[in-house]
LOLUMVEX-168035 format. One record per residue (C-alpha): residue number from 1; chain; z, y, x. Coordinates in Angstrom, 3 decimals. Layout:
<recs>
[rec NUM, "A", [Z, Y, X]]
...
</recs>
This chain:
<recs>
[rec 1, "A", [-9.147, 9.955, 9.691]]
[rec 2, "A", [-6.239, 10.114, 12.097]]
[rec 3, "A", [-3.166, 8.092, 11.160]]
[rec 4, "A", [-0.505, 10.115, 9.356]]
[rec 5, "A", [2.500, 10.645, 11.613]]
[rec 6, "A", [4.400, 13.621, 10.206]]
[rec 7, "A", [5.919, 14.191, 6.806]]
[rec 8, "A", [3.249, 16.720, 5.888]]
[rec 9, "A", [0.446, 14.441, 7.054]]
[rec 10, "A", [1.910, 11.546, 5.077]]
[rec 11, "A", [1.954, 13.673, 1.944]]
[rec 12, "A", [-1.436, 15.299, 2.508]]
[rec 13, "A", [-3.315, 12.191, 3.686]]
[rec 14, "A", [-1.583, 10.020, 1.089]]
[rec 15, "A", [-2.715, 12.219, -1.783]]
[rec 16, "A", [-6.167, 12.843, -0.339]]
[rec 17, "A", [-6.922, 9.165, 0.260]]
[rec 18, "A", [-5.379, 8.156, -3.070]]
[rec 19, "A", [-7.662, 10.575, -4.928]]
[rec 20, "A", [-10.711, 9.374, -2.998]]
[rec 21, "A", [-9.821, 5.771, -3.742]]
[rec 22, "A", [-9.268, 6.383, -7.446]]
[rec 23, "A", [-12.600, 8.235, -7.666]]
[rec 24, "A", [-14.274, 5.211, -6.104]]
[rec 25, "A", [-12.468, 2.884, -8.508]]
[rec 26, "A", [-13.603, 5.099, -11.395]]
[rec 27, "A", [-17.228, 4.784, -10.290]]
[rec 28, "A", [-17.096, 1.160, -11.470]]
[rec 29, "A", [-16.825, 0.111, -15.116]]
[rec 30, "A", [-13.628, -1.621, -16.207]]
[rec 31, "A", [-15.606, -4.860, -16.468]]
[rec 32, "A", [-16.823, -4.434, -12.879]]
[rec 33, "A", [-13.286, -3.639, -11.727]]
[rec 34, "A", [-12.141, -6.981, -13.089]]
[rec 35, "A", [-15.124, -9.156, -12.200]]
[rec 36, "A", [-17.066, -7.918, -9.167]]
[rec 37, "A", [-16.062, -9.704, -5.999]]
[rec 38, "A", [-15.005, -7.283, -3.290]]
[rec 39, "A", [-14.184, -10.006, -0.732]]
[rec 40, "A", [-12.943, -13.610, -0.768]]
[rec 41, "A", [-12.981, -13.790, -4.597]]
[rec 42, "A", [-10.866, -10.612, -4.818]]
[rec 43, "A", [-11.853, -8.002, -7.370]]
[rec 44, "A", [-11.159, -4.278, -7.436]]
[rec 45, "A", [-8.223, -5.047, -9.716]]
[rec 46, "A", [-6.902, -7.484, -7.117]]
[rec 47, "A", [-7.247, -4.900, -4.337]]
[rec 48, "A", [-5.233, -2.383, -6.387]]
[rec 49, "A", [-2.601, -5.055, -7.101]]
[rec 50, "A", [-2.416, -5.726, -3.346]]
[rec 51, "A", [-1.821, -2.030, -2.633]]
[rec 52, "A", [0.897, -1.893, -5.291]]
[rec 53, "A", [2.569, -5.040, -3.946]]
[rec 54, "A", [2.712, -3.536, -0.448]]
[rec 55, "A", [4.250, -0.331, -1.808]]
[rec 56, "A", [6.941, -2.450, -3.415]]
[rec 57, "A", [7.531, -4.341, -0.176]]
[rec 58, "A", [8.112, -1.138, 1.767]]
[rec 59, "A", [10.474, 0.120, -0.948]]
[rec 60, "A", [12.443, -3.130, -0.776]]
[rec 61, "A", [12.610, -3.050, 3.033]]
[rec 62, "A", [13.741, 0.553, 2.951]]
[rec 63, "A", [16.369, -0.056, 0.262]]
[rec 64, "A", [17.812, -3.045, 2.086]]
[rec 65, "A", [17.674, -1.365, 5.475]]
[rec 66, "A", [19.267, 1.856, 4.275]]
[rec 67, "A", [22.109, -0.112, 2.700]]
[rec 68, "A", [22.885, -1.713, 6.061]]
[rec 69, "A", [20.893, -4.914, 5.713]]
[rec 70, "A", [18.127, -6.299, 7.864]]
[rec 71, "A", [15.074, -6.799, 5.663]]
[rec 72, "A", [12.952, -9.904, 6.138]]
[rec 73, "A", [9.493, -8.680, 7.070]]
[rec 74, "A", [7.092, -9.230, 5.583]]
[rec 75, "A", [9.283, -11.399, 3.309]]
[rec 76, "A", [11.759, -14.250, 3.333]]
[rec 77, "A", [10.049, -17.363, 4.666]]
[rec 78, "A", [7.117, -15.468, 6.216]]
[rec 79, "A", [6.463, -13.926, 9.612]]
[rec 80, "A", [3.741, -11.448, 10.558]]
[rec 81, "A", [1.745, -14.425, 11.852]]
[rec 82, "A", [1.774, -15.753, 8.273]]
[rec 83, "A", [0.174, -12.621, 6.838]]
[rec 84, "A", [-2.935, -14.357, 5.414]]
[rec 85, "A", [-0.759, -16.896, 3.576]]
[rec 86, "A", [1.613, -14.162, 2.470]]
[rec 87, "A", [-1.230, -12.029, 1.089]]
[rec 88, "A", [-2.584, -15.116, -0.696]]
[rec 89, "A", [0.823, -15.590, -2.323]]
[rec 90, "A", [0.782, -11.942, -3.443]]
[rec 91, "A", [-2.718, -12.415, -4.867]]
[rec 92, "A", [-1.682, -15.476, -6.868]]
[rec 93, "A", [1.368, -13.633, -8.184]]
[rec 94, "A", [-0.727, -10.757, -9.527]]
[rec 95, "A", [-4.154, -12.234, -10.319]]
[rec 96, "A", [-3.501, -12.813, -14.025]]
[rec 97, "A", [-2.233, -9.306, -14.728]]
[rec 98, "A", [-4.415, -7.065, -16.855]]
[rec 99, "A", [-6.465, -4.258, -15.353]]
[rec 100, "A", [-4.404, -1.679, -17.257]]
[rec 101, "A", [-1.158, -3.198, -16.001]]
[rec 102, "A", [-2.363, -3.221, -12.381]]
[rec 103, "A", [-3.764, 0.320, -12.452]]
[rec 104, "A", [-0.597, 1.638, -14.121]]
[rec 105, "A", [1.651, -0.114, -11.596]]
[rec 106, "A", [-0.409, 1.179, -8.674]]
[rec 107, "A", [-0.357, 4.758, -9.990]]
[rec 108, "A", [3.424, 4.591, -10.436]]
[rec 109, "A", [4.131, 3.039, -7.056]]
[rec 110, "A", [1.895, 5.585, -5.324]]
[rec 111, "A", [3.819, 8.412, -7.019]]
[rec 112, "A", [7.100, 6.740, -6.034]]
[rec 113, "A", [5.970, 6.501, -2.396]]
[rec 114, "A", [5.100, 10.208, -2.349]]
[rec 115, "A", [8.496, 11.084, -3.874]]
[rec 116, "A", [10.320, 8.954, -1.335]]
[rec 117, "A", [8.448, 10.592, 1.530]]
[rec 118, "A", [9.157, 14.042, 0.090]]
[rec 119, "A", [12.880, 13.268, -0.124]]
[rec 120, "A", [13.222, 12.751, 3.629]]
[rec 121, "A", [13.933, 15.438, 6.166]]
[rec 122, "A", [11.052, 15.462, 8.637]]
[rec 123, "A", [13.278, 14.430, 11.544]]
[rec 124, "A", [14.641, 11.412, 9.672]]
[rec 125, "A", [11.172, 10.283, 8.620]]
[rec 126, "A", [9.484, 10.820, 11.980]]
[rec 127, "A", [12.142, 9.867, 14.561]]
[rec 128, "A", [11.620, 6.462, 16.144]]
[rec 129, "A", [14.690, 4.250, 16.098]]
[rec 130, "A", [16.598, 6.642, 13.837]]
[rec 131, "A", [17.652, 3.783, 11.565]]
[rec 132, "A", [18.668, 0.336, 12.786]]
[rec 133, "A", [16.336, -1.492, 10.383]]
[rec 134, "A", [13.226, 0.259, 11.738]]
[rec 135, "A", [14.043, -0.817, 15.325]]
[rec 136, "A", [11.690, 1.030, 17.691]]
[rec 137, "A", [9.427, 2.526, 15.039]]
[rec 138, "A", [10.002, 5.067, 12.277]]
[rec 139, "A", [9.867, 5.173, 8.516]]
[rec 140, "A", [6.727, 7.311, 8.677]]
[rec 141, "A", [4.856, 4.341, 10.169]]
[rec 142, "A", [5.789, 2.122, 7.241]]
[rec 143, "A", [4.667, 4.731, 4.740]]
[rec 144, "A", [1.420, 5.482, 6.589]]
[rec 145, "A", [0.616, 1.776, 6.551]]
[rec 146, "A", [1.221, 1.289, 2.830]]
[rec 147, "A", [-0.353, 4.551, 1.664]]
[rec 148, "A", [-3.154, 6.479, 3.370]]
[rec 149, "A", [-4.137, 3.818, 5.921]]
[rec 150, "A", [-4.145, 1.088, 3.282]]
[rec 151, "A", [-6.080, 3.330, 0.881]]
[rec 152, "A", [-8.762, 3.914, 3.531]]
[rec 153, "A", [-9.073, 0.136, 3.995]]
[rec 154, "A", [-9.481, -0.338, 0.232]]
[rec 155, "A", [-11.935, 2.551, -0.035]]
[rec 156, "A", [-14.071, 1.099, 2.746]]
[rec 157, "A", [-14.225, -2.207, 0.863]]
[rec 158, "A", [-15.321, -0.438, -2.326]]
[rec 159, "A", [-17.993, 1.569, -0.501]]
[rec 160, "A", [-19.428, -1.672, 0.858]]
[rec 161, "A", [-19.352, -3.129, -2.641]]
[rec 162, "A", [-21.263, -0.113, -3.997]]
[rec 163, "A", [-24.006, -0.749, -1.437]]
[rec 164, "A", [-24.255, -4.406, -2.470]]
[rec 165, "A", [-24.731, -3.788, -6.183]]
</recs>
C-alpha cells in the first residue's frame, strides 16, 4: 500500500486498514488477544493500546501546535532516538488495562482521528510547512503515521502470529 498523502487517501486508507486490522483482531479469541505473544511479550491487546496511545500523542501535538505552542515530540523528556524507551513507557502505562477498555479506547481514538482529518481543508492538511509546529512536513504525514501506516504494521504482526499458531 502506498502511504496516504492526501485528505481523501488518509480517510480511505485509514478506514480500509482499520477494518482489515479489526477483522484480524476478531479472528483471535478474547483470551488469545490478551495472552498470545505478538512480539517482545506484547499481546494483541498491547498492540491496540500502542496504536491508541499514538493517536493520543498526535492529538496532543496538534492541539498544542495549533494553539501556538511547540509540542515536545515524541514527549517531554524523550527524543526520537529514545523511541524504544518511550514505547516501553507507553506499554507499562497501558499493560494492566482490560481488553474491553483498550479496544473501546482504540475504536474511539480511530474515529476521532478520522473526524479530525475530515475537518481539515485539503490544502491545510497537505501543505508542507503550513503550520509552524509541523516545520517542514505536513499534518497529513502525522495522521498517515498514526493511522493507516501504523495499522498496516500491526496487521503484519498479527498475520505473522496467525502463521505461528
